[in-house]
C-alpha positions as CSV (number, residue, x, y, z in Angstrom):
1,M,18.2,52.1,154.0
2,T,18.8,53.5,157.5
3,I,19.2,57.2,158.4
4,D,20.5,58.0,161.9
5,G,19.8,54.4,162.8
6,A,16.1,54.4,161.7
7,P,14.7,52.6,158.7
8,W,13.6,54.6,155.7
9,F,11.9,53.4,152.6
10,V,11.6,54.5,148.9
11,A,8.1,56.0,148.9
12,A,7.3,55.0,145.3
13,D,8.1,51.3,146.0
14,C,5.8,51.4,149.1
15,R,3.1,53.2,147.1
16,D,3.3,50.5,144.4
17,V,3.1,47.6,146.8
18,L,0.2,49.1,148.6
19,G,-1.7,49.8,145.4
20,L,-2.0,53.5,146.0
21,S,-2.5,56.0,143.2
22,H,0.3,58.0,141.7
23,Y,-1.2,61.5,142.2
24,G,1.2,64.3,143.2
25,G,-0.1,65.1,146.7
26,M,0.1,61.6,148.0
27,Y,2.7,62.5,150.7
28,D,1.1,65.7,151.8
29,H,-0.6,64.0,154.7
30,L,2.7,62.8,156.1
31,D,4.6,65.0,158.7
32,D,7.7,66.7,157.5
33,A,9.7,64.4,159.8
34,E,8.2,61.3,158.1
35,K,9.3,62.2,154.5
36,Q,12.4,63.6,152.8
37,L,13.5,64.2,149.3
38,C,16.8,62.6,148.5
39,G,19.0,62.9,145.5
40,R,19.5,59.6,143.5
41,A,23.3,60.0,143.5
42,S,23.3,59.9,147.3
43,L,21.5,56.5,147.1
44,N,23.9,55.2,144.4
45,L,21.0,55.2,142.0
46,G,22.7,57.2,139.2
47,R,21.3,60.2,137.6
48,G,17.6,61.3,137.4
49,R,15.0,62.8,139.6
50,A,15.2,62.8,143.4
51,V,13.2,60.3,145.2
52,W,11.0,60.5,148.2
53,L,11.9,58.5,151.3
54,I,9.5,57.8,154.1
55,S,10.2,56.8,157.7
56,E,8.7,53.7,159.3
57,S,5.8,55.8,160.8
58,G,5.2,57.3,157.4
59,L,5.0,53.8,155.9
60,Y,2.4,52.8,158.6
61,K,0.3,55.9,157.6
62,L,0.4,54.8,153.9
63,V,-0.6,51.2,154.9
64,M,-3.7,52.7,156.6
65,R,-4.6,54.5,153.4
66,S,-4.3,51.3,151.4
67,D,-7.4,49.5,150.1
68,K,-5.5,46.2,149.7
69,S,-6.9,43.4,151.8
70,Q,-3.4,42.5,153.1
71,A,-3.0,46.1,154.5
72,N,-6.4,45.9,156.1
73,A,-5.6,42.6,157.8
74,G,-2.8,44.4,159.8
75,E,-5.3,47.1,160.7
76,Q,-7.8,44.6,162.0
77,R,-5.2,42.9,164.1
78,G,-3.9,46.2,165.4
79,Q,-0.3,45.3,164.8
80,Y,2.2,45.4,161.9
81,P,5.4,43.4,161.5
82,V,8.4,45.3,162.8
83,H,11.2,45.9,160.4
84,P,14.0,43.5,161.2
85,E,16.5,46.3,161.8
86,T,14.4,47.8,164.6
87,A,13.6,44.6,166.4
């Protein structure tokens, strides 16, 4: 999704893809500008708990914390693919 023209991602989806643990303080290392809590209704997800969204820079921070070999390959190259909406 985009917020003010910038891409944002559902943090739980990113965490799962990157193989990161599900502990509660996972997003504590992200700056406030890199994360925001969003109501499910505003995302057309129905009822339930609010979801964390993370910015593109927040996503890169999570990638750096991942132990998955695919994430480390980007770190070794020193570059990551750019989200198509930002290209």
